[in-house]
C-alpha positions as CSV (number, residue, x, y, z in Angstrom):
1,M,-42.5,20.7,-24.9
2,P,-40.9,19.6,-28.2
3,E,-37.2,18.4,-28.0
4,P,-34.7,20.7,-29.7
5,K,-33.5,19.4,-33.0
6,T,-29.9,18.3,-33.2
7,T,-28.2,19.6,-36.3
8,L,-25.0,18.3,-37.9
9,A,-23.4,21.7,-37.2
10,S,-24.2,21.5,-33.5
11,L,-22.9,17.9,-33.3
12,R,-19.6,19.1,-34.9
13,E,-19.3,21.9,-32.4
14,Q,-19.8,19.5,-29.5
15,A,-17.2,17.1,-30.9
16,S,-14.8,20.0,-31.4
17,A,-15.3,21.1,-27.8
18,C,-14.8,17.5,-26.6
19,R,-11.6,17.2,-28.6
20,G,-10.3,20.4,-27.0
21,R,-11.0,19.1,-23.5
22,L,-9.4,15.8,-24.4
23,D,-6.2,17.5,-25.7
24,A,-6.1,19.5,-22.5
25,L,-6.5,16.4,-20.3
26,R,-3.8,14.5,-22.3
27,A,-1.4,17.4,-21.8
28,R,-2.2,17.5,-18.1
29,L,-1.7,13.7,-17.9
30,E,1.7,14.0,-19.6
31,R,2.8,16.7,-17.1
32,I,1.7,14.4,-14.2
33,H,3.7,11.5,-15.7
34,A,6.8,13.8,-16.1
35,E,6.4,14.8,-12.4
36,M,6.1,11.1,-11.4
37,R,9.2,10.2,-13.4
38,E,11.2,13.0,-11.7
39,A,10.0,11.9,-8.2
40,E,10.9,8.3,-8.9
41,R,14.3,9.4,-10.1
42,R,14.9,11.4,-6.9
43,I,13.7,8.6,-4.7
44,S,16.0,6.2,-6.6
45,S,19.0,8.5,-6.1
46,L,18.3,8.8,-2.4
47,I,17.9,5.1,-1.9
48,E,21.1,4.4,-3.9
49,S,23.0,6.9,-1.8
50,E,21.8,4.9,1.3
51,G,23.2,1.7,-0.2
52,G,19.9,0.1,-0.9
53,R,18.2,-1.0,-4.1
54,A,16.8,1.6,-6.3
55,I,13.4,0.0,-6.8
56,G,11.4,-1.3,-3.8
57,A,14.3,-0.9,-1.3
58,V,12.0,0.3,1.3
59,L,10.1,-3.0,1.2
60,R,12.8,-5.5,0.3
61,P,16.1,-6.3,1.9
62,V,19.4,-5.1,0.4
63,P,21.0,-7.7,-1.9
64,G,23.4,-10.0,0.0
65,K,21.5,-9.5,3.2
66,G,18.6,-11.8,2.3
67,G,17.5,-15.0,3.8
68,R,15.4,-15.6,6.9
69,R,14.6,-13.0,9.4
70,P,16.5,-13.1,12.7
71,S,14.8,-14.8,15.6
72,G,12.4,-12.4,17.3
73,E,11.6,-10.6,14.1
74,D,9.3,-13.2,12.6
75,L,5.7,-12.2,12.2
76,A,4.4,-14.3,15.2
77,S,6.9,-12.7,17.5
78,V,6.1,-9.2,16.3
79,L,2.3,-9.8,16.7
80,E,2.9,-11.2,20.2
81,Q,4.9,-8.2,21.1
82,V,2.2,-5.9,19.7
83,L,-0.6,-7.6,21.7
84,R,1.4,-7.7,24.9
85,T,2.3,-4.0,24.8
86,S,-1.3,-3.0,24.0
87,G,-2.6,-4.7,27.1
88,K,-6.0,-5.3,25.6
89,P,-7.5,-7.3,22.7
90,L,-7.1,-5.7,19.3
91,G,-8.8,-6.2,16.0
92,I,-6.8,-7.3,12.9
93,P,-6.7,-3.8,11.3
94,A,-5.2,-2.3,14.5
95,I,-2.8,-5.2,14.8
96,V,-1.6,-4.7,11.2
97,I,-1.0,-1.0,11.8
98,A,0.8,-1.7,15.1
99,A,3.0,-4.4,13.5
100,R,4.1,-2.0,10.8
101,R,4.8,0.7,13.3
102,A,6.8,-1.8,15.3
103,G,9.1,-2.2,12.3
104,Y,7.8,-5.3,10.5
105,V,8.5,-4.8,6.8
106,T,6.6,-6.6,4.2
107,S,5.8,-6.1,0.5
108,S,2.7,-8.3,0.6
109,P,-0.5,-6.6,-0.6
110,S,-2.5,-9.1,1.5
111,F,-0.7,-8.5,4.8
112,P,-4.0,-8.3,6.8
113,R,-5.0,-11.7,5.6
114,I,-1.6,-13.1,6.5
115,V,-1.9,-11.6,10.0
116,G,-5.3,-13.2,10.4
117,M,-4.0,-16.6,9.4
118,R,-1.1,-16.3,11.8
119,L,-3.4,-15.2,14.7
120,G,-5.6,-18.2,14.0
121,D,-3.0,-20.8,14.7
122,G,-4.1,-21.1,18.3
123,K,-0.7,-21.5,19.9
124,R,0.3,-18.0,20.9
125,F,-2.9,-16.1,20.4
126,R,-6.5,-16.4,21.6
127,R,-9.6,-15.2,19.7
128,V,-11.9,-13.2,22.0
129,G,-14.3,-12.1,19.4
130,R,-14.9,-11.9,15.6
131,G,-11.5,-10.6,14.3
132,V,-10.4,-9.6,17.8
133,Y,-7.4,-11.4,19.4
134,T,-5.2,-11.3,22.5
135,V,-2.1,-13.2,23.7
136,A,-2.8,-16.7,24.9
């Protein structure tokens, strides 16, 4: 079967249709950006009314309250508490989730890797399988 011939007029029609879709997508993207700015503004006002910082206050301490974490709130203590309360060996992903649920706050994007390094120190924790740990 012979291929249909592409004419200049048909190419122009296709380009026009693509431009129309592009304009519609750009308008949609701008609406989404406006909604995001409004949501960020609302979140900032809520955080400021709580006395925290407007950006990242959920993950970072309030200014003037910085420094080291109190004893018992360090990562190793939280991990030990998580493993003791579970009563069974846990994998790193489950430990990470449980630590966050226990109230450990971090802004690190590589928190699971940090947990793995802390578990591997061999003093408080014992490896029972690949990526599975329990209390020593």
